[in-house]
N, C-alpha and C positions, 0 to 999 in steps of 0.2 A: 602739797606736791604729790601728784599722782604718779604711781609707778605702773608703767605699761610693760607687760612682758612681750618684748619684741620677737621672741621665738614663737609665741602663740600667733602674733599678728602675721609673721612671715609664713607660718604653716597655713593659716587661713587664706592668705593671698595666693599661695601656690595652688592650693586646691581650687579656689575660686577662679583662677585664671584658666584652669583646665576646662571649665564649663563653656568657654568660648568655642572650642572645637566640638565638645559633646552636646551642647544645648543651644548655641547661638548661631551656628553656621550650618547651612544646608548640608546634609551628609553627602550629597553628590558633588559638592565643592570640596576641594582638598585644602586643608589647613593644619599646620602643626604649630602649637604654641609651647615652647619649652623654657623652663627656668633652669639654667645650666650652672649658675654660680651663685652661692650665698656667702657673703662676707660680713663679718661684724667688726666693731671697733674694740673687741675684747678677745683675748686668747685664753682667758681664765675659764676653767671648767665650772666654777661656782659663782660667776657674776653674770647677771642679766645684762646683755649689751644695750647701750643707748641708741646705737645706730646699726642698721642692717642694710646692706646693699645686695640687691638681687639683679642678676644679669641673665639675659636669655635671648632667644631668637624666635622669629615668626617666619614661617615659610608657607607660601600659597602660590597657586597658579593663576590667580585672578587679582588684578589691581583693585577692583571694587571690594573684594573680600579683605585685602590688605588695609584699605581705608577704614572699613568697618572694625577690623580687629584693633587697629590703633586707637580708635575712639573707645572701644569696649574695654581695652586694657586701662585706659585713663579712668573710666567710670568705676571699674572694679577695684582698682588700687585706691582711689579716693574714697569710695564707699566703705571698703573694708577697714581702712585706716580710721575713718571717722567713727564707724560702729564700735571699734575696739579702743578708742581713745588715743590714737596715735596720729602722727602726721606723715604724709607720704608725698613724694615728688616723682613724676614719671619723665624720663628723658628717652624719647622714642626716636631712634636714628635709623633711617632707611638705608639699607645697603644696596644690594644688586636688585634691579627689577627682574621680572619674569622674562626668560628667554623665549621669544615666540618667533618661529621661522615664518617667512612669507611663503605662501603656497607655491607660487610660480618659481621662486628660487629653489625651494625644496625639491620640486619636481625635476628641475634642471640638474641639481646635484645628484639626485637619485639616478637619473638616466645616465649621467657620466659614470657614476660608480658601477652601474649595471654593465655598461660597455667595457669597463676595465676588468671587473672581476666576474661578471656573469651572474652574480647573485647579490641581492641586497635584502636586508631584514627590515621590513616596513612595519612589523608588528612589535614595536617597542613601546613600553609604557612611558608616560611623562616622568621626568626626573625633577626633584626639588633641589638640586645642587645649585650653588651660587656660581654664576658665570659672568665675567666682565664683558663678554661678547654681547650680552643683552643691551648694554649701552649703545653699541653700534647698531643693533637691530632696531632700536628706538628711533634712530636718526635716518637709517636707510634700510630698504628691504634687503634681505639676505637669508642665508641658511647656515645653521650650525649643525654639523654632522659628525658622527664618530666613524673613524676608519680603523679597520683591523679586527 
């Protein structure tokens, strides 16, 4: 019976997952890979847990990068676990798609806002927030804008 230190495996995985953004994706493409929660099946301070669950998020502005990151996470988790004598399973659940405005609708919304307020700020950086309006924009052209 082999004893696998799941804390070592978890630490290696967390570090290895960070290489996706730092080494695997073009630096001009935006991606964030975060391990946000680590849970174990033990609350004892002196017992190596048998099971560790890690949860996190991936944010990107490009669906192709999202596809790549999903495959890369699977490869890293599987390879790290194998190399350290552990077993691992990845459950990758996609949440919100990227919110992308249609140029024609964006121009129209900007012109209406300009007529109402006299000024609009068009020099805003992209945001990586999750927005359910993205589902609508995948079905029909439109524009998501900020007011105020």
